[in-house]
N, C-alpha and C positions, 0 to 999 in steps of 0.2 A: 375605236381601236386603241386610243390613248397612247400615242407614239412617244418614244424617247429618242432624241438625237444625241449621238456620241461624237465628241471631238477628242482627237489624240494629238499631243504635241511632244515631239522628240523621240529619240531612240528607245529609251527605257519604257516610255508610255506605249510605244508601238510593240515592244516585246510582250508587254502585258496584254495589249489589245489584240494581237494576233492569237494568243491563247484564248482570250475571252470569246472571240468570234468562232473559234473552233469548238468551244464548249457549246455555244448556241447551236451549231450544226449538229452536235451529238445528241441533242434532246429529241425524244420521239416526235414524229410528225403526224401524218394523217392515219396511220395504221391503228385502228380502234383497239386492237389487241395489245398495243403498247402504251396507249395514252392513259395516264392516271386519271383519277376523278377530277383533278384540277390541273388541266394541261397548261403548258406554257404557250402563251399567245405569241407566235413568231412575228406577227405583224407589228408588235410594239417596237422591235429593234430592226426589222427588215422591211424593205420596200419591194413592191411588186413591179417588175419591169414590163408587165403587160403581155399580151399575146403577140404572136408573130409567126414567121415561118418555122421557128424552132420551138415554139410554145412559150409558156410563161416561166419566168425564173425570178429569183429573189436575190437582192443584194443588201448589205448592211446600210442602215441610215447613219453614215459616219463620214466625217471629214478628217483626213489624215495629213499632218504636217510633219516634215522631217527634212534633214539635209539630204541632198540628192544621193551622196554615196551610201547612205544607210538603207535605201530602198532595195538594193540588190537587184535580182532579176525582175522584180516587179516593175521597175522603171521601163521595161521593154514592151509592156502590154498596153494596148488601148482598146477601146470599144466596150460597149455594155455587154454583160453576160446574158444576152437574150436569145442566143442561138447555141446549138450544140457545137458549133465550130470553135476551135481554139482562137483566141484573139490574135490579130496580126502583130508581128514584131515591128516595132517602129525603128526606122533607120537612124533616128536621132535619139536613142535611148538616154536615160539619165546617167549612164555610167561614163559619159565622156569626161575627160579631164577638165577641171575648172578653167585651165588656161585657154581652152578653146574659146570661151566667152571673151577673153581678152583679145585673142587673135582676130576675131571678127571685127572688133572695134578698131584695131590697128589697120586691118585691111581697108576699112572704110576711109581711113586717112591716107591711103596710098602707100603704106609702109609694108615691107616684106617681113613676115614673121613665119616661124615654124609652128605648125599646129600639132599638138601632142594629144593623142586620144588613147583611151583604154579599150580593150576588147569588151564587148557586152558581157555582163555577169551571167554565167550559165545557171539554169535552175538547179536546185539541190536534187540529190538522188531521191529524196522523199517526195518532192513535187513531181519528178518524172514518173515515179511509181503511181501517183494519183492520176496523172494525165494519160496513163495507158492502161485500159482504154478510157476515154473521156465519157462519162455518163451523160445521157440526154438530160435536158432541163426538166425540172420537176415543179410541181405546183406549190410546194412549200420547201423551206430549208430542210435538208435531209440529215438524219443522224450519220455521224462519221462511222464508216464500216472498215476503214483502213487499219492496219496494224502498224505498230511503230517500226520504222525502218532501222533496226538495230537500236543503239542508244544515240539519239540525236544530240545529246549533251556535248559530245565531242566533235560533232560534224557541223552544227549550225554556225553560219557566218553572219547571217542577217536575219532580222525578224520576219522577213518574207519567205525564208527557207522552209517554214513549216506551216504557212497559212493555207487553209483549205477552202476559204471563201472566195467567190468571185466578187469583185468590187465594181461599183459604178465608176466610169472613167472620171466623173466630176468629183470623186471622193478625194483625189490626190492633190496635194499642193507641194510638190518637191522643188519649189523654186528658192529655197533657202540655200544659198551657196556661201562659201567662205569669203566671197567678195561682196556680199550684200550689204554690209554695214560699214558706213563711213568710207567706202571705197578702198579699204585696206584689207590685207590678207590676215585673217584671224580664224579662230575655230568656233566662233559663236559661243564663247565660253562665259560671258558676263551677263548677268541679269539685266543690266542697263542697256546692253546691246539689243536684247529682245524688245524692250520697251521702245527704243528708238526706231527699230525696224517696223514695228507696228504703226507708229505714228507716221513714218515715211510712207508706208503702203496706204494708210488712210488718206493722206493728203494727195497722193498720186492716183487714187482710185484703183489700187491693186490689191485690195483686201480679200478678194475672192468672195465678195458678198453674194454674188449670184448663186454660188453653190449652196451657201447657207439658206438663202431665201427659197431655193428650190426644195430643200429638205423640209422647211417649215410649211411651205404651201402644199406639199404632198401629204402632210399630216391632217387627218380628219379632226382629231382632238388632241392637241399636243400636251403631253404630260410635263415635259421640261427637257433639261439637258443634263448629260453626265459628261464629265471632263476627266481625261487622264493626261497628266502633264509632268514632264521632267522638272526637277527643282534645283539641280546643281549647275545648270548652264543657262544660256540665253533663252531657252524655251520657257523657263520659269517666268521670265519677264514678259515674253510674248504672250503666254497664256494668261498672265495676270491682266495685261492690257486688253486681251480679247474678252476676258470675263467681265471687265468693266463695260466694254462695248455691249455685250449680251444683256447686262443688267439695265443698260440705258434703252436698248431697242426692244427688249422683251421683259419689261420690269416686273411683270406678274408671274413669270415662269420660274419654277424652282430649278436650282442648279446644284447638283451633287458633284463635288470636285475631289479627285484623288491625286494628291501630289506625290510623286514617286522619286525616291533617291536610291542609290546603291546601298548595300547592307552596312550594318554597324561596324563590321570589320574593316571597312575601307578607311584609308587615311585621307581625310579631306584636306585640301589646301585651304589657306585663309580665304581665297577667292570663292571656292566652292561652299565653304561654310557660310560666308556672307550671302551668296546666292540663295542658299537654302533658307536662311532666315528672312530674306526679303520676299521670297516666294511664299513662305509661311504666312506672312502678312498679306501679300498681294492676292493670293488665291482664296483668302477668307472673304474678300469682297466687302461691300458696304450694304448689301441687301439683306432684308429680313427673310429672303426666300432661298438662301443658299448656305451650305456648310462645306468645309474643307476637311478632308481626312488625310493627314500626312502618313504615307506608308513607306517602308524601307524594304528593299529586297533582302532576303536572308543570305548570309554568307556561308562559307563552307562549314564552319563550326556549328552554326545553328541548324543547317540542313542535316548534319550528322546527328545532332542532338535529338532529332525526331525518331531515330532508331530504325530507319529504313534499312533493309538488308542490301539493296543495290545502292551503295554509297557513291556520291559524286567524287571526282578526283580534281586535282589542281588544274588539269587540262580541260575541265568541263567549261562550257559557256554558262556562266552564272546568271547572265541576263536572261537566257533561255530558261534555266531552272527556276530562278526567282520569279520570273514573269508568270510561270504556271501557278505558283503559290498565290501570288497576288490576284491573278485572274479568277481563281476559285473564290477568293474573298469577295471580289467585286460582284461576281455572279450570284453567290449565295445571299449577299446583303440586299441586292436589288431584286431578287426572285419574286417577292410578293407583288412588286409592281408589274410583273409580267404574267402573273396568274390571275390578276383582276381582284385580288383581295385587299389591296390598298393602292393608293396613287403616290406618285413621287412627291407631291407637295405635302402629303400627310407624313410620309417617311421623313422628309427633311424637317418638318415641324417637330416631330418626336425627337429627332436626333439633336436638334439645337436646343430644345427645351427653353429654359428661362435664362440661359447664360448670355445669349445674344452676342456671342463673340465669333461665331462662325467657324470654330476649330474644334475638332474631336480627335481622338486617338484610336487607332484600330489595333486589335490584337487577334491572333488566330491560332488555332490548333488544327492542322491539316496534314495528314488525316487525323480525325478526332480520336482521342484515346477511348472514346465511348464506342465500343463495338459489341459484337454478339457475346453475351454471357448472361446467366440467370439474373434477373433484376435490372437489366440495362435500362428499361423504360423508366423505372423509379429513380435510378441513379442520375439519369440526365435531367429529370425533373428537379431533383435535389440541387443540382448545380444552379439551375435557374432560381429556385425559390430561396436559396440561402444568399443570393445576391453576389455570387462570385464575380459575375460580370454585370455591371450596371449600364444602363442606357440602352444598349442593343445587344441581344444575344440571338444568334441565328444557328439553329440546328437543322441539319439536312440529312435524312435517313439514307439507307435502312439502319435500324437500330437493334432489332431483336427478332426472334422467331417464337411462335407460340408452341408450347410443348404438346398441345392437344392435336393440332392439325399439321404441324411442321411446315405451315405455309408462312412465307416471309411477310412480315408486317412492315410496310413502308410508312413510317411515322416520322414526321419532322415538325418542329415547332419553331416559330419565329416569335420571340418575345421582345418587345420594344419597351424598355423601361426609361422613364425620365426622372431623374432625381435632381432637384434644385439644390445647389450647394453654394452657400454664401459664407465666406470666411470660415470654412470648415464645419458649418452647421448643416445637417441634412434637412431637407424640406420634404414636401409631399412627393408622392410618386404617381405617375400616370402610366398605365400599362396597356398595351395592345398586343394580343397574341394571335398568331395565325398557325393553323395546322397545314403543313405543306407536304403531302405525300409524293414528293418529287425528288428522288435521289440525284446526287451530283454525278453526271455522266463523265467518263474519262475519254476524251477523243484519242484517236490513234497517235496524234502528234505529241501527247503528253509525255514527259520524261518517264523512262522505264521504272524508276524507283517508286513512282506513285502506284504502280500496279502490283508491287510487292508490299502490301499494307501490313504494318505491324499489328498483331493481335495481342490480347492480354496474356496469352501463354507463349508469346514470342515466336509463334509459328507463322511464317509468312504465307499468305494466300494470294493467288492471282485474282484480280477483280477488275471489273469495268466500271465500277462506281464506288464511291467512298463516302462515309459519313464525315461531315465537317462541322466545326464549331468556330463561329466568328463572333467577335465582340467589339463594341465601341464603349468607351468608358468616360464618364464625367463623374468621378467619385469624390470621396471626402478624405481619404487617407493619403498622406504625402509619400510618394515613392520616387524612384530614380528617374522615371520618365518626366514626372512633373518638375523635378529638380533641374532637368535639362533647360527649361525656360530660364530659370534663374542663372544657371551657369553661362548660358548664351548672353544674357544681359550683362553679366560681369565681364565676359570676353569683349563685348562691344564697348563697354566702358573703358577697358584697357586700350583698345584700338583707338578710340577717339581721343583719349588723354595723351597718347603718344603721337597723334597726328596721322595715324595710318587710316586713311579714309577709303583706300582701294577704289579710287576714281568715283566715289559716291559723294553726294552733297552731305556735308557734316550735319546740317540740320535734319536731313532725312534719316541719318544714322541715329541721331538723338531721339527722334520720334520712334524709330524702330526699337531702340532700347527701352523706352517707356512702355511700348506695346508688350514687349517680352516680360518686363517686370510686372505688368498687370496680369498677364497670363500666369505667371508664377504664383500670384496670389489667388487666382480664381480656379485654376485647374490642377487636379492631381489625377494620376492614371494608374490603374491596376496593371502590373507587368506580368503577373502569373495567373494561370487559370485556377 
């Protein structure tokens, strides 16, 4: 079955992850009339909970880490999704005020304190729509049949507000509280805090190793791990430490890591900027079996630049909107690993190439500007052949119709190119190409603007699937994204020269600066399609 285990660290990662699992639910299941010639193997990402009174059901092979307040109504549910009954509400849900934890410790000392609690977070309207009526368990993950509950972009409060999957109860680790680090009230905002928390949990045997071990033992033939992680806060440090642990415990398993930050339009504080740079290095790891793809959620300007007719507003939840874009990227890039046409270790090997630095850059056009028009098939091949995107190009259909039969041709190509680039000199190229007749499905929870896809003649058409174009680049031309490494190294030089270490060891910052300067010399990235 060649399973892949997913780990999600932090709020942004879980916004992406919630969309990602909804996409998996939306793929065709066992209906032979819907399955393409190369169907998606749901067993790669989902585990079977076995038979029982309610029948068999499936849950994602995922471990989810976040602060308790970010789980929303999901904190109230326990129990495996093995029966048709709705999981019981827990009387001690995760939405209790963090001061209650302090109150218990004071009570133990005989002191009188006031306990402050919050009411449990109610499920969103979208989730209540899904739960009424609740479908019976099925033998495979089922495609999403729900329609969007209005425009969720203005209604979503938590990443759990639009999640359509049932999760195994062991998937959650909501024990990160604002009191967990150094016994002081904080917002888990520093990279170093995440590192320290991991070390503390490791020493005290609180690392939740049993849940990870369970996932590994359930796998018949483990492909590897994929990680989604925040990079602007303490979760970047925690995920970096966890990655190091994985590489020690499962040294031969490939690890594909997506580091996620808010969009380029955000104004980062010095602390966030340093967190991002530390995570850039930490999530690259030291193994020859892993790569790190730093990704940023699109902001309002970049979303509008796509030309969608249903534009977002300033009141929209951009974590929800941007999470959908990045989830489509992650899904499309890893699709060959779920159709049996390649394995994760092969994908990682192609991605890393000869650079051995463990860092790549992702770029995406979603929806793809390549839509239905005469000659679309040839045009999309031209994009690949002329090398507009180097290293990895992922195309996911449908792309065109035949004029003779007017039948839709579902044609996709995944072309993985490796170009060795040393000091600006192009080397040899190693290419692997896959034909994937599997269009990207749009779950009912996806933002409304994705369903009004722009076409070449600017006429919006409603759709349940979209062509996408994903890319990863290790190129030879200097562009603004590559310059970011050098600019960041210059910023770090200024910080260390003025004594501004931001609670980090100065020697560690100097090593980080050297790391960035090396990247500036070795990597350049295409910014435009």
